[in-house]
N, C-alpha and C positions, 0 to 999 in steps of 0.2 A: 556541765561538766568541764572540769579544768584540762586545758591543752597544755599548761605548762604553770609552775609553781607560781600563784599570785604573791605580790609584795607584802601584802600584810601576813601571809603564812611565813614567809622568809623573816620578816620580822619578829614574829612570835617564836620563831625557832632559835633566833638569835639572842632571845631572853632565856633560852634555856627550858622554855616550854616544850612539852608535848602537845601536837596538835592533830586533832580529828576533823577530817572533812569527809561528813557521811553522805552518801547518796540517798538522801532523804525522800526524794521523790518515788524511789523504788523501781521494781521491775516494769511497772506501767507507765513510768513516766509522768506520776501524778502531781505535776506542777499545779501549785496553789491548794492543794488537798490539805487542809489544817490538821487534821487528825494523823493521817498517814506521815506527814513532815514531823510531827511532834514525837508521836511513837517510834518512827525510825530514828531520830535524833537521840531520845532517851535508850533506845535499844544499842545504838554505837557506844555510847557510853558505859552502858553496862557491860558489853563485850569486851572492852579495854581494860575495865576493872575486875572482871572476872576471869581474863585470860591469864596465861602464865606472866604475870605481870614484873616477875623479877628478870626475866630476859631483857626487859626495857628499864630495869632499875626503879620501877613504879611500886611504891608501898600503897597498895589500894586503900587500907583503913585510913590511912593518913592524908591521901591526895585530895587537894583542891581542885575543882573542876568549874570552869567558867564557861558561858554561852557567849559568842559574838557573831553578829550577823548583820548585815545590810541587805535591805530590799527583801528580795527571795530568802536569803540567808537570815534575815530578820524575821520573816514568818515562820521558818522553822524552828527558830530559837525561841520566838513568842509562844508558840504552840508546846514546845518543850516544857518552858516555866509554867505555862497554864497548865497542863496536863500531869505534870511531875508528882503532883499531891496523890492525885488517884491511880496513876499507872505507874510510877516507880518511886514510890514512898521511901524505898529503901536507899536511895541515892542522897546524898549531901552536896547540893549544889551551892557554890558561893557568890553567884551573882551571873547578871545578864547586861550585855551591852545591845541594845537594840536600836538601828538605824535604818531610816527610811520606811518605817512600819506601814503595812496595807491592811488596817484592820477589817475593811468590808470591800469584799471582792466586786460587788455589783457596784459600788460608788467608784471602784478604780475602773471598770467597764465604761462606765457613764462618763468618766473624766478622759480616758485616752480615746474613744472612738473619735475618729476624724484627725486625730493629730499624729505625730511621728511617732509615739508610741503605741498605735492601734494593734499592731502585732501581737501584743500581751494578750489581746481578748481571746483569739482562736487557742493560743496556747493553754490561757488558763481554763477555758471552756472545756476543752478536750482533755486537759489534765486533771482537771475535778472530777468530771464526768467519768473517767475511766474508774473511780471507786464505785460507781453506780451504774452498772448495765443498762437498767430501765431509763435512767436519765440521759445515758450517753444514746441510746437507740432512738429515743424521744426528739433529742436534739438534731441527731443526724436526719430524722425524718421531716424535720422542719427548715431544712436548707433548700433553697432554690433549685431545682433541677437543671434549669437553663437561665441564659442570660448574663448579663455582664459580671454578677455576683452569684456564682453557683456552688452548689455542693463539691464539686470536683476542684474548684479553686480553693475552698475553705479547707478542705481535708488535706490538701497538700501541706499543711503547717505540721500534721503528725510526723513527717519526716524532716522538718526544719529544726535548727537550734534556734533560739530566742532571737539572735541577732539576724539570723535570715528572715525569720517570720516578721520583724520590725521592719526591714527593709520592702519584703513583699507587701504588706499591708499599710506601710506609712500612708497617711492621709485619707484613708478609707474610712468611712463609715461602716464599721463590720456589722451592725445590726441588718444592713440591707442585703446581708446573706441569708436572712432567715425571712421566711415568707409573712410571718406575723413581726417583723421586725424585734424590738426591745421587748415586746409583749410575750414573746417567746419564754422568758425568764420568769414569768409571773406564773407560769404552768405549774400545778400543785407538785408534778414529778421532779421538776426543777427546783422549787423550792424546798422540796424534802432534802436534797443534796446540799443546797446552800446553806440551810439552816444548821446543819451538822458539821459542815466543812468549810464553809466561806466567811463565817464571821468570828471575829476574836472576842474573847472576853465572858463567854457563855458556857465555859467547860470547868472553869476553875479560877483561882487568884493565885499570881505568883508568889511564893513565899521566900523570895531570896530578894536581895538588893538589885534595883533596875537602874541602869542609865539608859534613857530614851534621847535620841538625838533626831530631828526633823527639820527640814527647809518649810519655813511659813509658805513659800511659792512653790511648794511640791507639784509638780506638774501631772503625777501620777496618781497620787494618793491625796484626797483633800486633808489640810493640816486638821480640820475639825474632827475628823475621824479619830485621829490618834490622841487628840485633846480630849474627847470623850471616853475613850476606851481608858486612858489613863488616870482620867478624873474618876471612874467608876472604881478601879482598883484601889484608889487612894481612900475612897469612901469606905472601904472594908479592911483597911489596915496596912495597905501595901507600903513598902519603903523605895521611893522612886525619885529619883533627879531627872527632870526632862528639860531640855534645853532646846527651844526652837530658834532656829537661825533665820535671821531675816533677811540674809544674803543667799542669792543661789537657789536652785532648783533640786530635783531629785539626784540626778548624776552627780552635781556639784558637792552636794552634802556627803557623799561617799568619803569624799577627799576633803572636805572642811571638817568633818567630825571626827576624822580618823585619831587623830592625835589625842583627843578629848577621850574617845573609846579606849584607845589603848592605856591611857592613864588610869580609867576606870578599873579595866582588866587587871593591869599590873597590882594595883590596890588589892583586889579581892583574892587575886592569887598569892600574892606577897603577904597578906596577912595585916596590911597597913588601912584597911577600909574604914575602921573606926574612927582613926587619928586625922583621915581626910575628909569624910563625908559623914552626913548624918545618917545615923543608925536607925532613925523611927522618922515616920511621917513621909511627906512628899514636898519637894520644892520645884515648881515650874518656873521657868525664866527665858526671856528672849537674849538670845546673844547676837553679837553680828561679826561672824567670822569669815574671813575671805583668803584662803590659801590654796586657791584650786590651781595656781601655776606652781605648786609643789609636785615633786617628783612620785610623789605617793598615789 
């Protein structure tokens, strides 16, 4: 939830663009639930274009629409791009800038447990499971009833922001909260939810230009997961520019990649994409960009 307008929104508004920031987690706070996030994002675009757009001077029939997100925002944007063909085929999207992608939620969990980002795990587990009552009930039943890592402490995250959860769970092996540790997530009732909502790339192929940017040393989601996802899309005809930054980690790349993402979004919204970027096929390249001292 935004408590004040973020800088990227202000920059977009200064370009004369209309900015849509959807509550893609929905009323259940379904953090990391891919289908919910993608559908809500697409529905938000539909609602704007189908509203009395003349009040905003939006010409829906000719409006260009782009997606742009980083980390959790990229999760929603990627799922929207992936699902658009089957869920909202009437929408004409111009492109998507996707930074810090998290294609595989279980690999994220394995990566962050025990480090400063461990608080992502309870937020992600409870958020995704909110879409699956049987999964949620099972996971709660598998939490330790007592001890240092217990059910009560884990469930405190239901009323925490992500920043609060990361502070509370920092450095903890969050699997220790479960009776059977990480094996809990191998149970069929959990796999059912994960296979439908936790892994990108299995529900469709983006039919729009994609700009993806990721830190090679991302400490939240392994860069190999993003490599694999985008290679799979490229194998079936997607149009992707993918830049892997050899400098910085997950948080730094949100700054280091900002200007490049803004340039891409400007091109697809301004109609100059074809004169600046390849319109077919894929380009993967390493870059070395370090502007983390920027005010962005």
